C-alpha positions as CSV (number, residue, x, y, z in Angstrom):
1,N,-58.9,57.5,36.9
2,S,-55.9,59.5,35.8
3,N,-53.6,57.4,37.9
4,N,-54.5,54.2,36.0
5,F,-52.1,52.7,33.4
6,Q,-52.2,49.8,31.0
7,F,-49.7,47.2,30.1
8,V,-49.8,44.4,27.5
9,L,-49.4,40.9,28.9
10,I,-47.6,38.7,26.3
11,P,-47.5,35.1,27.8
12,A,-44.6,32.9,27.0
13,E,-47.1,30.1,26.4
14,H,-48.3,30.4,22.8
15,S,-51.7,28.9,23.6
16,E,-52.5,31.8,26.0
17,A,-54.0,35.0,24.7
18,I,-52.2,38.4,24.6
19,E,-54.2,40.8,26.8
20,T,-54.2,44.4,27.9
21,V,-54.4,44.8,31.7
22,E,-55.3,48.1,33.5
23,C,-53.8,48.8,36.9
24,D,-54.1,51.6,39.5
25,G,-50.9,53.6,39.5
26,S,-51.7,55.7,42.6
27,G,-49.3,53.5,44.7
28,G,-46.4,54.9,42.8
29,L,-43.1,52.9,43.1
30,T,-43.6,52.2,46.8
31,D,-46.7,50.2,46.1
32,D,-46.1,49.3,42.4
33,A,-49.3,47.6,41.0
34,L,-47.4,46.2,38.0
35,V,-44.7,44.5,40.1
36,K,-47.5,43.1,42.4
37,Y,-49.3,41.8,39.3
38,A,-46.2,40.2,37.9
39,K,-45.2,38.5,41.2
40,N,-48.7,37.1,41.6
41,Y,-48.8,36.0,38.0
42,F,-45.5,34.1,38.2
43,Y,-46.3,32.8,41.7
44,D,-49.3,31.1,40.2
45,K,-47.7,30.1,36.8
46,T,-44.6,28.5,38.4
47,G,-46.8,26.2,40.5
48,A,-45.5,27.7,43.8
49,K,-49.1,28.6,44.7
50,G,-50.2,25.1,44.2
51,R,-47.3,23.7,46.3
52,I,-48.2,26.1,49.1
53,D,-51.9,25.1,48.9
54,T,-50.9,21.4,49.1
55,L,-48.6,22.0,52.1
56,N,-51.3,24.1,53.9
57,N,-54.0,21.4,53.3
58,A,-51.7,18.4,54.1
59,S,-52.5,16.1,57.0
60,P,-49.8,15.3,59.5
61,Q,-49.1,12.0,57.7
62,E,-48.9,13.8,54.3
63,R,-46.6,16.4,55.7
64,E,-44.3,13.6,57.0
65,L,-44.4,12.0,53.5
66,I,-43.5,15.4,51.8
67,A,-40.5,15.8,54.1
68,Q,-39.4,12.3,53.3
69,Q,-39.7,13.0,49.6
70,I,-37.6,16.2,49.9
71,R,-34.9,14.3,51.8
72,S,-34.9,11.5,49.2
73,Q,-34.7,13.9,46.3
74,L,-31.8,15.8,47.9
75,E,-30.0,12.6,48.7
76,G,-30.4,11.3,45.2
77,S,-29.1,14.5,43.6
78,S,-26.4,15.4,46.0
79,S,-22.9,15.9,44.7
80,T,-19.7,16.2,46.8
81,S,-20.1,20.0,47.1
82,S,-23.7,19.8,48.3
83,S,-23.3,16.8,50.5
84,K,-22.8,19.0,53.6
85,S,-26.1,20.8,52.8
86,S,-27.8,17.5,52.2
87,N,-26.6,16.2,55.6
88,R,-28.0,19.3,57.3
89,V,-31.4,18.7,55.6
90,Q,-31.3,15.0,56.6
91,E,-30.8,16.0,60.2
92,M,-33.7,18.6,60.3
93,D,-37.0,17.7,61.9
94,D,-40.0,17.6,59.5
95,N,-41.5,20.9,60.7
96,T,-38.2,22.8,60.2
97,L,-37.8,21.3,56.7
98,L,-41.4,22.1,55.7
99,D,-41.2,25.6,57.2
100,M,-38.1,26.2,55.0
101,L,-39.9,24.9,52.0
102,Y,-42.9,27.1,52.8
103,R,-40.8,30.2,53.1
104,N,-39.1,29.5,49.9
105,Q,-42.2,28.8,47.9
106,S,-44.4,31.6,49.4
107,A,-41.9,34.3,48.5
108,A,-43.3,35.5,45.2
109,S,-40.6,37.2,43.1
110,C,-39.6,38.0,39.5
111,D,-36.8,39.7,37.7
112,I,-37.4,42.9,35.6
113,T,-35.3,43.9,32.6
114,A,-36.0,47.3,31.1
115,V,-35.9,47.2,27.3
116,T,-36.8,50.9,27.0
117,V,-37.3,53.5,29.6
118,P,-40.1,56.1,29.5
119,T,-38.9,59.5,28.2
120,P,-40.6,62.5,26.5
121,L,-39.3,61.2,23.1
122,N,-41.3,58.0,23.4
123,Q,-44.4,59.6,25.0
124,H,-43.4,58.1,28.3
125,H,-44.0,54.5,27.1
126,A,-41.7,51.8,28.4
127,V,-41.0,48.2,27.6
128,S,-39.9,45.8,30.3
129,L,-39.5,42.0,30.5
130,Y,-40.7,40.2,33.6
């Protein structure tokens, strides 16, 4: 397919292999296959996917325990400037707190830094860091 493109995945983890990945470029910038790939890659690698799976599969008792753990962690790490936020979290019901966690963890994202941009001089090759 003439719309396909390739990129080289160089993981930060030295034990993981460098690989060439091919994607469909027909979505252009509005449905960017590379950005989707990167977001899903980091969503999985950061553990967010695992945390969402745990939350989705948790029993009501486990959900209550997760909410208590979040409150305990925030209470133990709160400074004077964040005590107001910590108080708000302490006052939230479990479902609201877990919904907030779910929305935060399920939003796959990544930052992109262009090292080079594609031009005729470099045969339209680009290097970006994700």
